[in-house]
C-alpha positions as CSV (number, residue, x, y, z in Angstrom):
1,X,30.1,38.1,18.8
2,X,30.3,34.5,18.5
3,X,27.8,33.4,16.0
4,X,26.1,29.9,16.0
5,X,26.8,27.1,13.5
6,X,23.8,25.5,12.1
7,X,22.7,22.5,11.5
8,X,22.8,23.0,7.4
9,X,26.8,24.4,8.2
10,X,27.6,21.1,9.5
11,X,26.2,19.6,6.4
12,X,29.0,20.9,4.4
13,X,30.7,19.0,5.9
14,X,30.8,15.8,3.5
15,X,32.0,13.6,6.9
16,X,29.0,15.0,8.8
17,X,26.3,14.4,5.8
18,X,26.9,10.8,5.1
19,X,26.6,10.1,9.5
20,X,23.9,12.2,10.1
21,X,22.3,10.1,7.3
22,X,23.3,6.9,8.5
23,X,21.6,7.5,11.7
24,X,18.6,8.6,9.8
25,X,18.2,5.6,7.2
26,X,19.2,3.1,10.0
27,X,16.0,4.1,12.3
28,X,14.1,3.8,9.2
29,X,15.4,1.1,8.5
30,X,14.7,-0.3,12.7
31,X,11.3,1.1,12.0
32,X,10.6,-1.2,9.2
33,X,12.0,-4.2,10.3
34,X,9.4,-4.2,13.3
35,X,8.0,-7.9,14.3
36,X,4.8,-6.2,14.0
37,X,4.5,-5.6,10.4
38,X,5.4,-9.4,8.9
39,X,3.6,-10.8,12.1
40,X,0.4,-9.3,13.1
41,X,-0.2,-8.0,9.8
42,X,1.3,-10.6,7.3
43,X,3.9,-8.7,5.0
44,X,5.8,-11.0,3.6
45,X,9.0,-11.3,5.5
46,X,10.6,-11.4,1.9
47,X,13.9,-9.2,0.8
48,X,10.4,-7.6,-1.6
49,X,8.7,-7.5,1.5
50,X,10.6,-6.0,3.4
51,X,12.7,-3.0,0.6
52,X,8.6,-2.2,0.2
53,X,7.9,-1.5,4.4
54,X,11.3,0.3,3.7
55,X,10.2,2.6,0.7
56,X,7.2,3.0,2.9
57,X,8.9,4.3,5.9
58,X,11.5,6.1,3.8
59,X,8.7,8.0,1.3
60,X,7.0,9.5,5.1
61,X,9.5,10.0,6.8
62,X,11.7,12.3,3.8
63,X,8.4,14.1,2.9
64,X,8.0,15.5,6.3
65,X,12.6,15.8,6.9
66,X,12.1,18.3,3.5
67,X,9.4,20.3,4.5
68,X,12.1,21.6,7.8
69,X,13.9,23.8,4.8
70,X,17.3,24.0,3.4
71,X,19.0,21.9,5.7
72,X,16.2,18.9,6.0
73,X,16.1,19.5,2.5
74,X,20.0,18.4,2.1
75,X,19.8,16.2,5.1
76,X,16.5,14.1,3.1
77,X,18.9,14.2,0.3
78,X,21.4,13.1,1.7
79,X,19.1,10.0,3.4
80,X,18.2,8.6,0.0
81,X,21.5,8.5,-1.3
82,X,22.3,7.0,2.0
83,X,19.7,4.4,1.4
84,X,20.6,3.5,-2.4
85,X,23.8,3.0,-1.7
86,X,22.5,0.8,1.0
87,X,20.6,-0.9,-0.7
88,X,23.2,-1.2,-3.4
89,X,25.6,-2.9,-1.5
90,X,23.2,-5.5,0.0
91,X,22.9,-6.1,-3.8
92,X,26.2,-6.6,-4.4
93,X,26.2,-9.3,-1.1
94,X,23.0,-11.2,-3.2
95,X,25.7,-11.8,-6.0
96,X,23.7,-9.0,-8.2
97,X,27.0,-8.4,-10.9
98,X,28.2,-5.1,-11.8
99,X,26.7,-5.4,-15.6
100,X,23.3,-6.0,-14.3
101,X,23.5,-3.4,-10.8
102,X,22.7,-0.4,-12.5
103,X,19.2,-1.4,-14.5
104,X,18.5,-3.3,-11.6
105,X,18.9,0.4,-8.6
106,X,17.1,2.0,-11.1
107,X,13.7,0.2,-11.2
108,X,14.0,0.6,-7.8
109,X,14.7,4.6,-7.5
110,X,11.9,4.6,-10.3
111,X,9.6,2.4,-7.8
112,X,10.2,4.3,-4.6
113,X,8.9,7.3,-7.1
114,X,6.2,5.5,-7.8
115,X,5.1,4.4,-4.2
116,X,6.0,7.4,-1.9
117,X,3.4,9.4,-4.5
118,X,0.9,7.2,-5.0
119,X,0.9,7.0,-0.4
120,X,1.1,11.0,-0.5
121,X,-1.5,10.5,-2.8
122,X,-3.7,7.8,0.0
123,X,-3.0,9.9,2.3
124,X,-4.3,13.0,1.3
125,X,-8.2,11.0,0.2
126,X,-10.5,10.9,3.2
127,X,-11.4,7.6,3.3
128,X,-8.5,4.6,3.4
129,X,-9.8,3.1,-0.6
130,X,-7.2,4.6,-1.9
131,X,-4.0,3.8,0.6
132,X,-5.6,0.3,0.8
133,X,-5.2,-0.3,-2.7
134,X,-2.1,0.8,-2.4
135,X,-1.1,-1.6,0.3
136,X,-2.0,-5.3,-1.4
137,X,-0.6,-3.4,-4.6
138,X,3.1,-2.6,-3.2
139,X,3.0,-4.6,-0.1
140,X,1.2,-7.7,-0.6
141,X,2.1,-8.0,-4.1
142,X,-1.5,-7.8,-5.2
143,X,-2.6,-10.6,-2.6
144,X,-4.3,-9.0,0.3
145,X,-4.2,-10.4,3.6
146,X,-6.4,-11.8,5.8
147,X,-8.5,-10.6,8.3
148,X,-8.3,-7.0,9.6
149,X,-4.5,-6.5,8.6
150,X,-5.4,-3.6,5.9
151,X,-7.8,-1.5,8.1
152,X,-4.8,-1.9,10.6
153,X,-2.4,-0.7,8.2
154,X,-4.0,2.2,7.1
155,X,-5.2,3.3,10.9
156,X,-1.0,2.8,11.6
157,X,0.2,5.0,8.1
158,X,-2.4,7.8,9.3
159,X,-1.2,8.0,12.4
160,X,1.9,7.9,11.6
161,X,1.6,10.9,8.6
162,X,-0.4,12.7,12.0
163,X,2.6,12.2,13.8
164,X,4.7,13.1,11.5
165,X,3.7,16.6,11.2
166,X,2.8,17.3,14.9
167,X,6.2,16.8,15.2
168,X,8.4,19.9,15.7
169,X,11.5,20.2,13.0
170,X,14.3,20.8,15.1
171,X,13.5,17.7,17.0
172,X,13.0,15.7,13.6
173,X,16.0,17.1,12.4
174,X,17.7,15.9,15.4
175,X,16.6,12.3,14.7
176,X,14.6,12.1,18.1
177,X,10.9,11.4,16.4
178,X,9.1,8.3,17.3
179,X,7.4,5.7,15.4
180,X,3.6,5.2,16.5
181,X,3.0,1.3,17.0
182,X,0.8,0.1,14.6
183,X,-3.0,-0.5,15.7
184,X,-2.2,-4.6,15.7
185,X,0.3,-3.7,18.3
186,X,-2.1,-1.1,19.8
187,X,-4.9,-2.9,20.4
188,X,-2.6,-5.9,21.4
189,X,-1.0,-4.0,24.5
190,X,-4.6,-3.1,24.4
191,X,-6.4,-6.3,25.5
């Protein structure tokens, strides 16, 4: 009898795990770089703004990936490692020296965990007050955007969380998840 290999067994190969992690991370970055976040929702198009959008999407996605079981936990860790490897490389390209780099990366890791906890807690509440506060504090550096951007951003995050939860494990593991359009983007499509 021939035994079918599980996805986890493929993860035991470091090259395969790194390739899959890079694919999942690339999908996260592609979503975080959607123009709508910067143009319609007022996210600052800066290094900090881009970092915060990657962290936001990674916190939602990695939580869901870990929930798929052992395979997902291994892949989530590999994606997390890929994310910080990429951030390390980006900082080096920007001229950050070897002496200060570990301190900057530690600060970024700490920021990731703090933001992920804040978003997770806020998404578990029924109203958007805590979620809006977390977005203003992290994404908008304390300065609320004009208009309905915060409400639209909260609606997008709630929809994303709902769609992620409803997506079958095998779809998430295979990197076939489709991110919802932002609320601003959807409202422009309807008009």
